[in-house]
N, C-alpha and C positions, 0 to 999 in steps of 0.2 A: 226875024230879029236874032234868034239864036245862031243861025247860020252866019249872019254878018259878024256877030261877036266872035264866032269860031275863026272865021277868015281873018279878022283883025288881029287876033292873038297869034295865029299861026304865022302871019307875016313877020312878027316881031321875035319869034323864038327860034333858037338853033336846035335842031333835032339831036345833034351829037351830045348836047349837054344833058339830055334826058335818057341817053342810052347807057346801059351798063357796059363798061369797058370789057374787052375780051380778056380771058385769063392768060397771063404770060406763059410762055412755053417752059422757061427755066425757073421754076419756083418750088419752094418747099410747102407742102400742104400743112396748113396750121390747124390741125384737127382739134386741139385742145381749146383754141380760141374760138373757132367756129362753133363748137359745142356750147361754149359760154354764151355766145351771142344767141344761138338758136334756142337754147333752153331758158335764157333769161329775158327774152324780149317781151313776153306776156306780163312779166312782173314789174316792168319799169316803163315810165312814160318817156324817159330820156336815157339814151346811152351816149356817153361822151368819150370819144377816142382822141387822145391828145399826146403827141410825141414830136420830137424834132424831125427834120427832113430825113428821109431814107430809112425810117423804122417800119415801113411796110403797112401803113394805115390803109391806103387805097387797095393794095393787093389783098389784104385780109378781107376787106369789104366786098371786093369782086369775087373772091372765092366763096364767101358766105352767100352772096346774092345768087350766084349760079347754082348753089347746092341747096338753098333753103326752100322749105315748103311754104313760107310766108309770102304774101303779096308785098313786094318791095318796090316803092316808087323812088327812082334814082334821080338825083340832081347834082351835077358838078358845077359849082359856082365859080365865078371869076371876079376880078376887080371891077369889071363893067356892070356887075349886078348890084352895085351899091345904089339901088333905086328901089323904093318900097313896092311900087306898083309892078315893076319888072320882076322883082323877086317873087311876089305873090303869084304873078301869072305863070312863072316857071314852076312854082310849087304845084299849082293847080294842073298844069299841063302834065307834070310827072304823075299826078294822081290819075288823070284821065287815061294814061297809058295802061295802068293796071286795073282800073275800074271804069271802063267806058260808060259814059252817060253822066259823069259828074258835071261836065260843061252845060248840061241842060238844066241844071239846078240854079237857083237864084245867085249862088256865088259865082258861077260861070258868066251869067248875064251881067252882073255887077263889074267883074273884072274885064269884060269885053268892051266896056265903055271907054271913052277917051280920057276921062278923069275920074276914076273910081274912088269912092270915099272909103278909106280904110276902116273907119268906125262902123261902117255897114258891112264891109267885106269880111272882116274877122268873125263877127257873130254868124254870118252866113256860112263861113267855112266850118265852124263848129256844128251848126245845125245840119249841114250836109253829112258830116261825120256821124252824127247821131242816127241818120236815116238809112245809111248804107250797111249792108250785112258784112260780117267778117272783119278780120284784123288787117290793117294796112300799116306798113312801116315806111316812113320817109327817111331816106338816106341822103344827107347833104354833105358832099365831099368838099374839102378845102374851105371849110367855113371860116377859117382865120382870115380869108380875103375880104370878108364882110366887115366893114368898119362903120356903117351908117347906124347911128343910135336908134332911128325909127324902126329899122329892121329887127334889131335886138328886142326892142319893146314889143313889136308885133309878135315875134316868136315867143316871147315870155307870156303874152296874152293867150296864145294858142296852147302853150304847155300848161298854163294854169287852168284852162277850161277843157282840156282834151277829154273825150269820152274814153272808156277803157279799151276801145277797139283801135285807137290810133296811137302810134309810137314814133318818136324821132330818134335818129342816130346822126350825131354830128361828128365829123372827123376833121381835124386841123392841127396846125402846129402850135397854136396858142389856146389858152383858156378863154372862152368867150365871156363877154360881160353879161352873163345871165345869172339869175339867183340860184347858182348851183348849191350853195350852202343850204338853202331852204329845201331844195329837192333831195339833197343828201340826207338831211335830218328826217325827212318824211319817208325815207326808203324808196324814193321814186327815181333815183339816179344810179346807174351802173357806170363805173369809170374804168377805162383801160388806158394806162399810161405807158411810158417807155419801158418801165420795169416789167410790165406784162407782155409787151410786144417783142422785146428783144429775144433773139434766138437762144434756145437752150444749147448746151454743148452737143447733144445728139443731133440737133437740127443743123448746127454748124458743120458737123462731120458729114451729115447726109448731103448738105448743099455742096460742100467741096468735092465729095466723091462722085455723087450722082449727077449733079447739075453742071458742075464746072470741070468734070473729068480730071481732077487733080489728085494724083496718087501721092499724097503727103503722108509722112509718118504720123502716128497718133500724137507724138509730142508736138509736132508742128501745128496740128489742128488745135490742140489745147492752148498753145502759145498764141495763135491768132485769135482764138476766142477770148482769151484774157485781155489782149491788147485792144480789141475792138469793142469790148464790153457789150456784146450782143447787137451792135449796130449793123443792120442788115445790108444797107447800101455800101457801107464801109467794107463789109466782108466780100461783097461782089467785086468791088473795085480792087481790093487787096488780092483776090483770087486772079483777076485779070492781070495784075502786075506780076504775080508769081508765075502765072502761065506764060506770060510774055518772056520772062527771063529764065524760065525753065529751072527754077530753084527746087531743091529737095532738102533744104536745110531743116534740121530738127527744131530750130528755134528762129524762124524768120522774123526779122524786125521790120514792122510796118509803121511808118511815121507819117506825120502831116506833110512831109516834103515830097512824098511819092506823087507822081504827076497826076494820075487819075483821081486820087483822093483830094489833092490840092485843088484841082480844077472843079471838082464837084462842090466842095465846101466854098470855094470862092464864088462860083456862079449861083449856087442855090441857097447859100446862107449869107455870107458876108456882103455880097453886092446888093442884097435886098434890104439892108439895114440903113437907118439914118446915120449920117456922118458921126454924130456925137456918140451914138451907141457903138458904132464900129470902132471908134477911137478908144472907148472904154475897154472893149474886149482886147484890143491889141496891147494897151498899156498894162492891163492886169494879167496878161497871159504869162508874165514872168513868175507869178505866184503859184505855189502848190496848193494853197488854201486861201480863201477869200472871205473877208468880212467887211462890213460897211466902213469902219474907221480906217482899216488898212487900205482899202481902195481909195478912200479920200486922201490918204497920205501919198499914194501913188499918183493920182490924177490931179491933185490940187483943188478938188471940188468938195462939196458937202452932201452929195446925193448918192453916196456909195450904196447904202443899205436899200434905198428905194430902187436903185438901178438893178441890184441883185434880185429884188423881187420881180422886177420887170423881166429880167432874163429868165427867171424860173417860170413866170407866167407865159412867156413866149416860147418856152421849150428850146432855149438856145444852148443845148448840150451842156447844161449845168446841173450838178448833182448836189443836193443838200446833204450836209454831214451831221446835222443834229435836228432834233424834233422842233426846236424853237426857230429853225430857219435863220440862224445867225451866221453859220459857217457853211461855205460851199466849195466845190472844186469844179473845174471844167472836165468834161469827158476827155480822157487821156489823149485820144487822137486829135480832137478838136483843139485842145491846148497846144499840142505839138504843131499843128497847122498855124495857129495864131502866132506862135513864137517865130516861125519861119517868115510869116508875113511882116511881123514887127521888124525883124532883122533886114528884110528886103526894102521896106518902105521908110523906116526911121532908125537906121543903124546907129546914128550918133546919140540917140536918146536912151539906148539900152542900159549903158553904164549908170546914168543918172537915176533911172527907174530902180535899179537894184540898190543903189545907195539910199534912196528914200525908203525902200522896204527894209533894209538893214537897220536904219535908225528907228523905224517904227517898232521893229521886233526888239531892239535893244531897250527902248523906252518901256516896253511891256514885259521885260524880264524873260525873254525867250532867246537864250544865247545861241542855241544850235541854228535856228533859222536866221538870226542876225549875222552869225559868222558865215553861213552859206551865201547870203546876199552881199556881205562885205567883200568876199572873194570875187563874186561875179561882178561887183561894182568897182573892183580894183581899188578899194578903199583901205589902204594899209593902216592909216591912222585909226580908223574905227576897229579894224581887226586887232590892233594892239590894245585898244581900250577894252575890248571884249576879253582879251587875254588877261589883262590886269584884274578884271573883275571875276573871271570864272576859271582860269587855269588851276589855281590852288584848290578851288572847290571841287573840281573834277578829280584832281589827284587824291585829295583827302577822302573822297567818297568812293574811290576805287574804280572810277570810270576811265581806265587807261585806254581801252579800245576806242572810246569816243574821242578822247584827246589825240590819240595817234592818228585817227582818221582826219581830224581837223588839220593837224600839222602836215599830213601828206598832201593836202590840197593847196598848201601855200606856195606862192612863187618864191624862188630862191632869193630874190632881191629882198624880200621881207625879212629874211633871217639876218641879212647884213645890216638893214636899216633899224631893226628893232631887236636888240640882244635878248629881250625878255622871251621872245619866241624860241630862241636857241636854248635858253635856260629851261624852258618848259620841256623841251626834248631831253635835256640832260636829266631832269627830274624823273621822267618816265623810266629812263634806263636805271636810275638809282632805286626807284620804288620797286622795279621788277627784278632787281638783282643783277642786272648787266653792268657791273661796276667798271670794268675796263672800257667798255663802249662809252659809258657815262663820262669817265675821266677824259678820254680823247675828245669828246664833244665839248667838254667844259674848257679844255685848252683852246679849242677852235673859237669858242665864244670870247 
């Protein structure tokens, strides 16, 4: 009976999903994170690693698995694993690889049947864990691909009833629908997010010099590190771009329009999203900061704040700017890429999007942002309205530099169409003591 069950299961499972991937040749050893995992695993029933694409989640787990003293059962899931029985069979097969004989227990016999009853399988899984010696760690990579509620419910049952000898590590791009708040409150959850995974400056420098053989000045490495905000895949793609062009600039500018980076983000991030969410990202990419009502003004919908929460939960390169999770921004490189895509796909919409943003900022009494978007939106009338409301205030408060910067950005035609703008320039000259220049400009106005 047991042999038949084993044969039945083996014919359904792909061995490669249960194998730990080999360590990449060109990789920075993440000693600090490996130590965090290795020393913390006994203290937590669940370790959750969540970050956007390209932040080195799998690479970290591969490094840890190859160096750890713990028994680690590896499972790489795919979209095809959104079936409860299939998922549990893979989980048990991963366990069998590190502790042979698990299949001989009741849980193996149950899962070897044609229609196993999950209400019986899950308690049998827990009972088997209570009976075997030592600690076992289940690593489930790409868990964000699991969408079936019954699998999340089954995993929750297992986590709620795990003996101290069993632990789970989930890695993925999104926060799973598990009771993480409960585990967090009980001290049963260790979380590693993008802020934890991103390269430190010394890791960036080490990667560029040792792995990519790029002899860049220190200033260039620091500039790249700042632009990429610790994004590991972005650093590798940027290094390939620099190596291809042979640049030794002290301040190389890497943007979302660079071919390797654009291709990566297009194929691995944008193409995988629903049309509605992709459209939201493109439209709001014109903004330096995002909140719900501002996004609503841009998109014409009423789900802005909820969509921002989804983006954060899905780890779509979005960074919270306050503790209340009201304001966000896009990762600089991702935002740059989205703007390029917006111009490529919907060039005629860009001006209107900026005009909507300008009017929202104007209505909320944020003149600097309103003026910026009015210029981008070629909205001279709104620019003049902002001037009528705020030019005098800026002058009287001594913010001459701010006002000068505003005026430098304006198209020459606006000076002709709206004399108030020219008068503002005259006022700056008079307030700063440049009387002759002020008189000449006044004559021109």
